[in-house]
C-alpha positions as a Markdown table, in Angstrom:
| # | Residue | x | y | z |
|---|---|---|---|---|
| 1 | Met | 0.0 | 0.0 | 0.0 |
| 2 | Phe | 2.8 | 2.3 | 0.8 |
| 3 | Gly | 5.3 | 0.8 | -1.7 |
| 4 | Phe | 7.4 | 2.7 | -4.3 |
| 5 | Gly | 5.3 | 2.1 | -7.4 |
| 6 | Gly | 7.2 | 0.3 | -10.1 |
| 7 | Asn | 10.3 | -0.2 | -7.9 |
| 8 | Lys | 8.9 | -3.2 | -6.0 |
| 9 | Asn | 12.2 | -5.0 | -6.0 |
| 10 | Lys | 13.9 | -1.9 | -4.3 |
| 11 | Ser | 13.6 | -1.7 | -0.6 |
| 12 | Pro | 13.4 | 1.8 | 1.1 |
| 13 | Ala | 16.7 | 1.1 | 2.8 |
| 14 | Ser | 18.5 | 0.8 | -0.5 |
| 15 | Met | 17.4 | 4.3 | -1.8 |
| 16 | Pro | 19.8 | 6.5 | 0.2 |
| 17 | Gln | 22.7 | 4.3 | -1.1 |
| 18 | Arg | 21.6 | 4.8 | -4.7 |
| 19 | Leu | 21.1 | 8.6 | -4.2 |
| 20 | Thr | 24.5 | 8.8 | -2.6 |
| 21 | Gly | 26.0 | 7.1 | -5.6 |
| 22 | Asp | 24.2 | 9.5 | -7.9 |
| 23 | Leu | 25.5 | 12.5 | -6.0 |
| 24 | Ala | 29.0 | 11.1 | -6.1 |
| 25 | Asp | 28.7 | 10.7 | -9.9 |
| 26 | Glu | 27.4 | 14.3 | -10.2 |
| 27 | Lys | 30.3 | 15.5 | -8.1 |
| 28 | Arg | 32.8 | 13.6 | -10.3 |
| 29 | Arg | 31.2 | 15.0 | -13.5 |
| 30 | Phe | 31.4 | 18.5 | -12.0 |
| 31 | Glu | 35.0 | 18.1 | -11.1 |
| 32 | Val | 35.8 | 16.8 | -14.6 |
| 33 | Ile | 34.2 | 19.9 | -16.1 |
| 34 | Ile | 35.9 | 22.3 | -13.8 |
| 35 | Asn | 39.3 | 20.7 | -14.2 |
| 36 | Ser | 39.0 | 20.8 | -18.0 |
| 37 | Ile | 38.4 | 24.6 | -18.0 |
| 38 | Glu | 41.6 | 26.5 | -19.0 |
| 39 | Asp | 40.5 | 29.6 | -17.1 |
| 40 | Gly | 41.1 | 29.7 | -13.3 |
| 41 | Val | 38.1 | 28.8 | -11.1 |
| 42 | Ile | 38.2 | 29.2 | -7.3 |
| 43 | Leu | 35.3 | 28.6 | -4.9 |
| 44 | Ile | 35.6 | 30.4 | -1.5 |
| 45 | Asp | 33.4 | 30.3 | 1.5 |
| 46 | Asp | 32.2 | 33.3 | 3.6 |
| 47 | Gln | 35.5 | 33.3 | 5.5 |
| 48 | Gln | 37.4 | 33.8 | 2.2 |
| 49 | Thr | 38.8 | 30.2 | 2.5 |
| 50 | Val | 39.5 | 28.3 | -0.7 |
| 51 | Gln | 37.2 | 25.3 | -0.9 |
| 52 | Leu | 37.9 | 24.4 | -4.6 |
| 53 | Ile | 40.6 | 25.4 | -7.0 |
| 54 | Asn | 41.0 | 24.0 | -10.5 |
| 55 | Pro | 44.3 | 23.2 | -12.3 |
| 56 | Gly | 43.9 | 26.4 | -14.5 |
| 57 | Ala | 43.8 | 28.6 | -11.4 |
| 58 | Ala | 46.7 | 26.6 | -9.8 |
| 59 | Ala | 48.8 | 27.2 | -12.9 |
| 60 | Ile | 48.2 | 30.9 | -13.0 |
| 61 | Cys | 48.7 | 31.4 | -9.3 |
| 62 | Gly | 51.7 | 29.0 | -9.0 |
| 63 | Trp | 50.1 | 27.1 | -6.2 |
| 64 | Pro | 49.6 | 23.3 | -6.3 |
| 65 | Val | 45.9 | 22.4 | -5.9 |
| 66 | Asp | 46.4 | 20.5 | -2.6 |
| 67 | Glu | 48.4 | 23.3 | -1.0 |
| 68 | Ala | 46.0 | 26.0 | -2.1 |
| 69 | Thr | 42.9 | 24.4 | -0.6 |
| 70 | Glu | 41.7 | 25.4 | 2.9 |
| 71 | Ile | 43.8 | 28.6 | 3.1 |
| 72 | Asn | 42.8 | 32.3 | 2.7 |
| 73 | Val | 42.1 | 33.1 | -1.0 |
| 74 | Gln | 44.2 | 36.4 | -0.7 |
| 75 | Asn | 47.3 | 34.3 | 0.0 |
| 76 | Val | 46.6 | 32.4 | -3.3 |
| 77 | Leu | 45.2 | 35.1 | -5.5 |
| 78 | Lys | 47.1 | 38.1 | -4.4 |
| 79 | Leu | 45.6 | 41.2 | -6.1 |
| 80 | Val | 48.0 | 44.1 | -6.6 |
| 81 | Asp | 48.2 | 47.3 | -8.6 |
| 82 | Glu | 50.3 | 48.0 | -11.7 |
| 83 | Lys | 53.3 | 48.8 | -9.4 |
| 84 | Gly | 53.0 | 45.5 | -7.6 |
| 85 | Gln | 51.7 | 47.0 | -4.4 |
| 86 | Ala | 48.9 | 45.4 | -2.4 |
| 87 | Leu | 45.5 | 47.0 | -3.2 |
| 88 | Glu | 44.2 | 49.5 | -0.7 |
| 89 | Ser | 41.3 | 48.5 | 1.6 |
| 90 | Gly | 38.1 | 48.7 | -0.3 |
| 91 | Lys | 39.6 | 48.3 | -3.7 |
| 92 | Asn | 40.0 | 44.5 | -3.5 |
| 93 | Leu | 37.1 | 42.7 | -5.0 |
| 94 | Phe | 37.3 | 39.9 | -2.4 |
| 95 | Asp | 36.6 | 42.5 | 0.3 |
| 96 | Lys | 33.6 | 43.7 | -1.6 |
| 97 | Ile | 31.9 | 40.5 | -2.8 |
| 98 | Phe | 30.3 | 39.6 | 0.5 |
| 99 | Gln | 28.4 | 42.9 | 0.6 |
| 100 | Ala | 27.5 | 42.6 | -3.1 |
| 101 | Glu | 24.4 | 41.1 | -4.6 |
| 102 | Gln | 25.8 | 41.0 | -8.2 |
| 103 | Thr | 28.8 | 39.9 | -10.1 |
| 104 | Leu | 31.9 | 42.1 | -9.7 |
| 105 | Arg | 34.3 | 42.4 | -12.7 |
| 106 | Glu | 37.8 | 43.8 | -13.1 |
| 107 | Asn | 39.4 | 43.7 | -16.5 |
| 108 | Asn | 42.6 | 45.4 | -15.6 |
| 109 | Ala | 43.6 | 43.5 | -12.5 |
| 110 | Phe | 47.1 | 42.1 | -11.6 |
| 111 | Leu | 48.0 | 39.2 | -9.4 |
| 112 | Leu | 51.3 | 38.4 | -7.7 |
| 113 | Asn | 51.9 | 34.6 | -8.1 |
| 114 | Arg | 53.8 | 32.4 | -5.8 |
| 115 | Glu | 57.1 | 33.1 | -7.6 |
| 116 | Gly | 56.6 | 36.8 | -7.2 |
| 117 | Lys | 55.8 | 37.4 | -10.8 |
| 118 | Gln | 53.2 | 40.0 | -11.6 |
| 119 | Val | 50.5 | 38.6 | -14.0 |
| 120 | Pro | 47.8 | 40.7 | -15.6 |
| 121 | Ile | 44.4 | 39.0 | -15.3 |
| 122 | Ser | 40.7 | 39.5 | -16.1 |
| 123 | Leu | 38.7 | 38.7 | -13.0 |
| 124 | Ser | 35.0 | 38.0 | -12.5 |
| 125 | Leu | 33.7 | 37.3 | -8.9 |
| 126 | Ser | 30.1 | 36.1 | -8.5 |
| 127 | Pro | 28.3 | 35.8 | -5.1 |
| 128 | Leu | 26.4 | 32.6 | -4.1 |
| 129 | Leu | 23.3 | 33.5 | -2.0 |
| 130 | Gly | 21.9 | 31.3 | 0.7 |
| 131 | Ala | 18.2 | 30.8 | 1.8 |
| 132 | Asn | 18.2 | 34.2 | 3.6 |
| 133 | Gln | 19.7 | 36.0 | 0.6 |
| 134 | Gln | 23.0 | 36.4 | 2.4 |
| 135 | Val | 26.2 | 35.8 | 0.5 |
| 136 | Ile | 27.5 | 32.4 | 1.7 |
| 137 | Ala | 30.2 | 31.8 | -0.9 |
| 138 | Ala | 31.7 | 33.2 | -4.1 |
| 139 | Val | 33.2 | 31.9 | -7.3 |
| 140 | Ala | 36.2 | 33.6 | -8.9 |
| 141 | Val | 36.8 | 33.1 | -12.6 |
| 142 | Phe | 40.0 | 34.6 | -14.0 |
| 143 | Arg | 42.4 | 34.2 | -16.9 |
| 144 | Asp | 45.9 | 35.3 | -17.8 |
| 145 | Val | 45.7 | 38.2 | -20.3 |
| 146 | Ala | 49.4 | 39.0 | -20.6 |
| 147 | Gln | 49.5 | 38.2 | -24.3 |
| 148 | Glu | 46.3 | 40.2 | -25.0 |
| 149 | Arg | 47.7 | 43.2 | -23.1 |
| 150 | Ala | 51.0 | 43.1 | -25.0 |
| 151 | Gln | 49.1 | 43.1 | -28.3 |
| 152 | Glu | 46.8 | 45.9 | -27.2 |
| 153 | Lys | 49.9 | 47.9 | -26.2 |
| 154 | Gln | 51.5 | 47.3 | -29.6 |
| 155 | Arg | 48.3 | 48.5 | -31.3 |
| 156 | Ala | 48.0 | 51.5 | -29.0 |
| 157 | Asp | 51.7 | 52.5 | -29.6 |
| 158 | Phe | 51.2 | 52.3 | -33.3 |
| 159 | Ile | 48.0 | 54.4 | -33.2 |
| 160 | Ser | 49.6 | 56.9 | -30.9 |
| 161 | Thr | 52.8 | 57.3 | -33.1 |
| 162 | Ala | 50.8 | 57.4 | -36.3 |
| 163 | Ser | 48.3 | 59.9 | -35.0 |
| 164 | His | 51.0 | 62.1 | -33.6 |
| 165 | Glu | 53.0 | 62.1 | -36.8 |
| 166 | Met | 50.0 | 62.8 | -39.0 |
| 167 | Arg | 48.6 | 65.7 | -37.0 |
| 168 | Thr | 51.5 | 68.0 | -38.0 |
| 169 | Pro | 51.0 | 67.8 | -41.8 |
| 170 | Val | 47.2 | 67.9 | -41.4 |
| 171 | Ala | 47.5 | 71.0 | -39.2 |
| 172 | Ala | 49.7 | 72.6 | -41.9 |
| 173 | Ile | 47.1 | 71.8 | -44.7 |
| 174 | Glu | 44.4 | 73.3 | -42.5 |
| 175 | Gly | 46.4 | 76.4 | -42.0 |
| 176 | Tyr | 47.1 | 76.9 | -45.7 |
| 177 | Leu | 43.4 | 76.4 | -46.5 |
| 178 | Ala | 42.4 | 79.0 | -43.9 |
| 179 | Leu | 44.8 | 81.4 | -45.5 |
| 180 | Ala | 43.4 | 80.7 | -48.9 |
| 181 | Leu | 39.9 | 81.4 | -47.6 |
| 182 | Asn | 41.0 | 84.7 | -46.1 |
| 183 | Asp | 40.0 | 87.6 | -48.3 |
| 184 | Lys | 42.9 | 89.7 | -47.1 |
| 185 | Val | 45.4 | 87.1 | -48.3 |
| 186 | Ala | 44.0 | 85.6 | -51.4 |
| 187 | Thr | 41.4 | 86.4 | -54.1 |
| 188 | Ile | 39.3 | 83.5 | -55.3 |
| 189 | Asp | 36.0 | 83.1 | -57.1 |
| 190 | Asn | 32.9 | 81.7 | -55.4 |
| 191 | Arg | 33.2 | 78.2 | -57.0 |
| 192 | Ala | 36.8 | 77.8 | -55.8 |
| 193 | Arg | 35.8 | 79.1 | -52.4 |
| 194 | Gly | 33.1 | 76.4 | -52.1 |
| 195 | Tyr | 35.7 | 73.7 | -52.9 |
| 196 | Leu | 38.2 | 75.1 | -50.4 |
| 197 | Glu | 35.5 | 75.4 | -47.7 |
| 198 | Lys | 34.6 | 71.7 | -48.1 |
| 199 | Ala | 38.3 | 70.8 | -48.1 |
| 200 | His | 38.8 | 72.8 | -44.9 |
| 201 | Ile | 35.9 | 71.1 | -43.2 |
| 202 | Ser | 37.2 | 67.7 | -44.2 |
| 203 | Thr | 40.7 | 68.6 | -42.9 |
| 204 | Gln | 39.3 | 69.7 | -39.6 |
| 205 | His | 37.4 | 66.4 | -39.3 |
| 206 | Leu | 40.6 | 64.5 | -40.1 |
| 207 | Gly | 42.5 | 66.4 | -37.5 |
| 208 | Gln | 39.8 | 65.6 | -34.9 |
| 209 | Leu | 40.1 | 62.0 | -35.8 |
| 210 | Phe | 43.8 | 61.9 | -35.2 |
| 211 | Gln | 43.3 | 63.7 | -31.9 |
| 212 | Asp | 40.7 | 61.3 | -30.8 |
| 213 | Leu | 42.8 | 58.3 | -31.8 |
| 214 | Leu | 45.7 | 59.7 | -29.8 |
| 215 | Thr | 43.5 | 60.3 | -26.8 |
| 216 | Ser | 41.9 | 56.9 | -27.0 |
| 217 | Ala | 45.4 | 55.2 | -27.2 |
| 218 | Lys | 46.5 | 57.1 | -24.1 |
| 219 | Ala | 43.2 | 56.1 | -22.3 |
| 220 | Glu | 43.7 | 52.5 | -23.0 |
| 221 | Asp | 47.2 | 52.2 | -21.7 |
| 222 | Gly | 46.8 | 54.5 | -18.7 |
| 223 | Arg | 48.8 | 57.5 | -20.1 |
| 224 | Leu | 45.8 | 59.8 | -20.0 |
| 225 | Thr | 47.0 | 62.8 | -17.9 |
| 226 | Ser | 44.8 | 63.7 | -15.0 |
| 227 | His | 45.3 | 66.3 | -12.2 |
| 228 | Pro | 42.3 | 65.9 | -9.9 |
| 229 | Val | 41.3 | 68.7 | -7.5 |
| 230 | Val | 38.2 | 69.3 | -5.3 |
| 231 | Val | 35.4 | 70.7 | -7.5 |
| 232 | Glu | 32.1 | 72.0 | -6.4 |
| 233 | Met | 29.9 | 70.5 | -9.1 |
| 234 | Gly | 27.0 | 73.0 | -8.9 |
| 235 | Ala | 29.1 | 76.1 | -9.7 |
| 236 | Tyr | 31.3 | 74.1 | -12.1 |
| 237 | Leu | 28.4 | 72.7 | -14.1 |
| 238 | Gln | 26.5 | 76.0 | -14.1 |
| 239 | Gln | 29.5 | 77.8 | -15.7 |
| 240 | Leu | 30.0 | 75.0 | -18.1 |
| 241 | Val | 26.4 | 75.1 | -19.3 |
| 242 | Ala | 26.7 | 78.9 | -19.8 |
| 243 | Asp | 29.7 | 78.3 | -22.1 |
| 244 | Leu | 28.0 | 75.5 | -24.0 |
| 245 | Arg | 24.6 | 77.2 | -24.6 |
| 246 | Phe | 25.7 | 78.9 | -27.8 |
| 247 | Ser | 25.7 | 75.7 | -29.8 |
| 248 | Ala | 22.2 | 75.0 | -28.7 |
| 249 | Asp | 21.2 | 78.5 | -29.5 |
| 250 | Lys | 22.6 | 78.2 | -33.0 |
| 251 | Lys | 20.4 | 75.2 | -33.7 |
| 252 | Gly | 17.3 | 76.8 | -32.2 |
| 253 | Leu | 17.1 | 74.3 | -29.3 |
| 254 | Gln | 15.8 | 75.3 | -25.9 |
| 255 | Met | 18.1 | 74.7 | -22.9 |
| 256 | Glu | 17.6 | 74.3 | -19.2 |
| 257 | Phe | 19.8 | 73.5 | -16.2 |
| 258 | Lys | 18.4 | 71.7 | -13.3 |
| 259 | Leu | 19.9 | 71.9 | -9.8 |
| 260 | Gly | 18.8 | 69.2 | -7.4 |
| 261 | Ser | 15.4 | 67.6 | -8.1 |
| 262 | Ser | 13.3 | 70.6 | -8.8 |
| 263 | Ser | 15.1 | 73.9 | -9.3 |
| 264 | Thr | 15.3 | 74.9 | -12.9 |
| 265 | Ile | 17.4 | 77.6 | -14.5 |
| 266 | Asn | 16.8 | 78.9 | -18.0 |
| 267 | Ala | 20.2 | 78.2 | -19.6 |
| 268 | Thr | 19.2 | 79.7 | -23.0 |
| 269 | Lys | 19.6 | 83.2 | -21.8 |
| 270 | Glu | 22.6 | 85.1 | -20.3 |
| 271 | Gly | 23.2 | 85.0 | -16.6 |
| 272 | Gly | 20.3 | 83.1 | -15.0 |
| 273 | Asp | 18.6 | 82.9 | -11.7 |
| 274 | Arg | 20.7 | 82.2 | -8.6 |
| 275 | Val | 19.5 | 79.1 | -6.9 |
| 276 | Ile | 20.5 | 77.9 | -3.4 |
| 277 | Ser | 21.4 | 74.2 | -3.7 |
| 278 | Pro | 23.4 | 71.6 | -1.8 |
| 279 | Leu | 27.2 | 71.7 | -2.2 |
| 280 | Tyr | 28.2 | 68.7 | -4.4 |
| 281 | Tyr | 31.9 | 68.1 | -4.1 |
| 282 | Ala | 33.9 | 65.7 | -6.3 |
| 283 | Tyr | 37.5 | 64.9 | -6.7 |
| 284 | Val | 38.1 | 65.2 | -10.5 |
| 285 | Asp | 40.3 | 67.0 | -13.1 |
| 286 | Pro | 38.0 | 69.9 | -14.2 |
| 287 | Asp | 39.5 | 69.9 | -17.7 |
| 288 | Arg | 39.0 | 66.2 | -18.2 |
| 289 | Leu | 35.5 | 66.3 | -16.9 |
| 290 | Arg | 34.7 | 69.3 | -19.1 |
| 291 | Glu | 35.9 | 67.2 | -22.1 |
| 292 | Ala | 33.5 | 64.3 | -21.1 |
| 293 | Ile | 30.5 | 66.5 | -20.5 |
| 294 | Thr | 31.1 | 68.6 | -23.6 |
| 295 | Asn | 31.2 | 65.5 | -25.7 |
| 296 | Leu | 27.8 | 64.3 | -24.3 |
| 297 | Phe | 26.3 | 67.8 | -24.8 |
| 298 | Asp | 27.6 | 68.1 | -28.4 |
| 299 | Asn | 26.2 | 64.7 | -29.2 |
| 300 | Ala | 22.8 | 65.8 | -27.8 |
| 301 | Val | 22.8 | 68.9 | -29.9 |
| 302 | Lys | 23.9 | 67.1 | -33.1 |
| 303 | Tyr | 21.3 | 64.4 | -32.8 |
| 304 | Thr | 18.4 | 66.5 | -31.7 |
| 305 | Pro | 16.6 | 68.2 | -34.6 |
| 306 | Glu | 14.3 | 70.2 | -32.4 |
| 307 | Gly | 13.2 | 70.5 | -28.9 |
| 308 | Lys | 15.2 | 70.8 | -25.7 |
| 309 | Ile | 18.5 | 69.9 | -24.0 |
| 310 | Thr | 18.5 | 69.5 | -20.3 |
| 311 | Val | 21.6 | 69.4 | -18.1 |
| 312 | Gly | 21.0 | 68.4 | -14.5 |
| 313 | Leu | 22.8 | 67.9 | -11.2 |
| 314 | Thr | 21.6 | 65.9 | -8.2 |
| 315 | Gly | 23.0 | 63.4 | -5.8 |
| 316 | Asp | 22.8 | 61.7 | -2.4 |
| 317 | Asp | 25.3 | 61.1 | 0.5 |
| 318 | Gln | 27.5 | 58.9 | -1.7 |
| 319 | Val | 27.1 | 60.0 | -5.3 |
| 320 | Val | 27.1 | 63.2 | -7.4 |
| 321 | Gln | 25.0 | 62.6 | -10.5 |
| 322 | Cys | 25.2 | 64.7 | -13.7 |
| 323 | Tyr | 22.9 | 64.1 | -16.6 |
| 324 | Ile | 22.3 | 65.3 | -20.1 |
| 325 | Ala | 18.9 | 64.7 | -21.6 |
| 326 | Asp | 17.6 | 65.5 | -25.1 |
| 327 | Thr | 14.4 | 65.2 | -27.0 |
| 328 | Gly | 16.0 | 63.6 | -30.1 |
| 329 | Pro | 15.0 | 60.4 | -31.9 |
| 330 | Gly | 16.3 | 58.1 | -29.2 |
| 331 | Ile | 18.6 | 55.0 | -29.4 |
| 332 | Pro | 17.5 | 51.5 | -30.5 |
| 333 | Ala | 17.6 | 49.1 | -27.6 |
| 334 | Glu | 20.1 | 46.8 | -29.4 |
| 335 | Asp | 22.6 | 49.6 | -29.8 |
| 336 | Val | 22.6 | 50.8 | -26.1 |
| 337 | Pro | 25.0 | 48.1 | -24.7 |
| 338 | His | 27.6 | 48.9 | -27.4 |
| 339 | Leu | 27.5 | 52.7 | -27.3 |
| 340 | Phe | 30.7 | 53.2 | -25.2 |
| 341 | Gln | 32.8 | 50.8 | -27.3 |
| 342 | Lys | 35.6 | 52.1 | -29.5 |
| 343 | Phe | 34.6 | 53.0 | -33.0 |
| 344 | Tyr | 30.9 | 52.0 | -32.5 |
| 345 | Arg | 28.4 | 54.1 | -34.3 |
| 346 | Ile | 24.6 | 53.6 | -34.7 |
| 347 | Asp | 23.8 | 53.0 | -38.3 |
| 348 | Asn | 20.6 | 54.6 | -39.3 |
| 349 | Ser | 19.3 | 57.6 | -41.3 |
| 350 | Ala | 19.7 | 60.0 | -38.4 |
| 351 | Thr | 23.4 | 59.2 | -37.9 |
| 352 | Arg | 24.6 | 58.9 | -41.5 |
| 353 | Thr | 24.2 | 62.7 | -42.0 |
| 354 | Val | 26.2 | 63.5 | -38.8 |
| 355 | Gly | 29.9 | 63.2 | -38.8 |
| 356 | Gly | 31.8 | 61.6 | -36.0 |
| 357 | Thr | 34.8 | 59.4 | -35.2 |
| 358 | Gly | 33.1 | 56.7 | -33.1 |
| 359 | Leu | 35.6 | 57.5 | -30.3 |
| 360 | Gly | 33.9 | 60.2 | -28.3 |
| 361 | Leu | 31.8 | 58.1 | -26.0 |
| 362 | Phe | 34.6 | 55.6 | -25.5 |
| 363 | Ile | 36.9 | 58.4 | -24.4 |
| 364 | Thr | 34.2 | 59.8 | -22.2 |
| 365 | Arg | 33.8 | 56.5 | -20.4 |
| 366 | Lys | 37.5 | 56.2 | -19.9 |
| 367 | Ile | 37.6 | 59.7 | -18.4 |
| 368 | Ile | 34.8 | 59.0 | -16.0 |
| 369 | Glu | 36.4 | 55.7 | -14.9 |
| 370 | Leu | 39.6 | 57.6 | -14.0 |
| 371 | Tyr | 37.6 | 59.0 | -11.0 |
| 372 | Glu | 35.9 | 55.7 | -10.1 |
| 373 | Gly | 32.7 | 56.9 | -11.7 |
| 374 | Arg | 30.1 | 55.3 | -13.8 |
| 375 | Ile | 28.4 | 56.4 | -17.0 |
| 376 | Trp | 25.3 | 54.9 | -18.7 |
| 377 | Val | 22.4 | 55.8 | -21.0 |
| 378 | Glu | 18.7 | 55.4 | -20.9 |
| 379 | Ser | 16.7 | 55.9 | -24.1 |
| 380 | Glu | 13.4 | 55.4 | -25.7 |
| 381 | Leu | 12.8 | 55.6 | -29.5 |
| 382 | Gly | 10.9 | 58.8 | -30.4 |
| 383 | Lys | 11.3 | 60.3 | -26.9 |
| 384 | Gly | 15.0 | 61.1 | -26.6 |
| 385 | Ser | 18.0 | 59.9 | -24.6 |
| 386 | Ser | 19.5 | 60.7 | -21.2 |
| 387 | Phe | 23.2 | 60.1 | -20.4 |
| 388 | Tyr | 24.0 | 59.8 | -16.7 |
| 389 | Ile | 27.4 | 60.3 | -14.9 |
| 390 | Asn | 27.8 | 59.1 | -11.3 |
| 391 | Leu | 30.9 | 60.3 | -9.4 |
| 392 | Pro | 31.8 | 59.6 | -5.8 |
| 393 | Arg | 30.7 | 62.5 | -3.6 |
| 394 | Leu | 33.1 | 64.1 | -1.0 |
| 395 | Thr | 31.8 | 65.3 | 2.3 |
| 396 | Thr | 32.4 | 68.9 | 3.1 |
| 397 | Gln | 34.9 | 67.9 | 5.7 |
| 398 | Lys | 36.9 | 65.7 | 3.3 |
| 399 | Ala | 36.7 | 68.4 | 0.6 |
| 400 | Thr | 38.1 | 71.0 | 3.0 |
| 401 | Glu | 40.9 | 68.6 | 4.1 |
| 402 | Leu | 42.0 | 67.9 | 0.5 |
| 403 | Gln | 41.9 | 71.6 | -0.4 |
| 404 | Ser | 44.0 | 72.4 | 2.7 |
| 405 | Asp | 46.5 | 69.7 | 1.7 |
| 406 | Ala | 46.8 | 71.0 | -1.8 |
| 407 | Ala | 47.3 | 74.6 | -0.5 |
| 408 | Asn | 50.0 | 73.4 | 1.9 |
| 409 | Ser | 51.9 | 71.5 | -0.8 |
| 410 | Ser | 51.8 | 74.4 | -3.2 |
| 411 | Glu | 53.2 | 76.7 | -0.5 |
| 412 | Leu | 56.0 | 74.3 | 0.2 |
| 413 | Ala | 57.0 | 73.8 | -3.4 |
| 414 | Pro | 59.2 | 77.0 | -3.7 |
| 415 | Ile | 61.0 | 76.1 | -0.4 |
| 416 | Asn | 61.8 | 72.6 | -1.7 |
| 417 | Ser | 63.1 | 74.0 | -5.0 |
| 418 | Leu | 65.3 | 76.5 | -3.2 |
| 419 | Thr | 66.7 | 73.7 | -1.0 |
| 420 | Ala | 67.3 | 71.5 | -4.0 |
| 421 | Ser | 69.3 | 74.3 | -5.7 |
């Protein structure tokens, strides 16, 4: 009556043994799969102790599998910076993963293997959640990308050298064309002027391409110069919007600047209303940030045939958020994930008539990442696009301390130089 259906020849006592055998088979199959993966795979528990490490991970880290198991993962997978120094507290993914609810990735990480060799890796760390949604373990998947980095460096060096060498003759051509178009220097008929103006525009575009190639190469290999200082984002962005409004005016676009969640300034006219707003401090290079925001603004103007451009600033205790919203045609959903990739351009009737290098958004992303920020876009076809920039927010106390340190170091500089001489 209480039998096991068709398994009449199987006694209940035999079932656990069969299930145990099945589980053992599953474990063996799992181990075969993990061990055959060339990438490194490490399973750690909530105490950061290695519970499983595959041969791929052992080979990259220089640790035998049996010695690496049951010890702290940071002894096996030692993450360091490009100078070989241990990462500061809070920058190590293994310190972050047990407070995270999503996969953490670092494509420019380095590990110090057991022989003391620094190995560039790409690292992905995924949390495993328990029944109460707490992180109980994590899986690290990583691979040696030394060869890829070397190839990328060769490409970047070639692009950098070629761009630098070609900018000089292009600048010379542009200069001669400008002279030819100057009525005080040369006399030309209207047909010739038309040809020269087109050549001048094309030369300017070519010069911008070389400049963008040079900047992107520097961004990829970490040579992008940056001199961060404390910036009060409200005043900074209001001044920047005042400088940028002319391109919107030229196209007949409305423009507004939003401080906080509700205060709006008419940015289309000179001056503007003074609005009391919170002080949003960030630690950035104002020139680099200007380059990033200007690029987003120029794109909004180029791709918005009519309507309005909105530049906004808001934030919370942790983040300063800038955004640039337009009323343009919007971006297809399939293009959104690729927008910040190098040389990627949307291919439709709206973009074919607008020139561009396909590098602007890539460079913008690299600039924002210099300051541990994040950039993304939200868009709906026919309703426009909004680009968001999140930057870490400084407290007023921290901002004051950094400003004081900068002032003291600048005062000491002449003394040091006199001592050195």
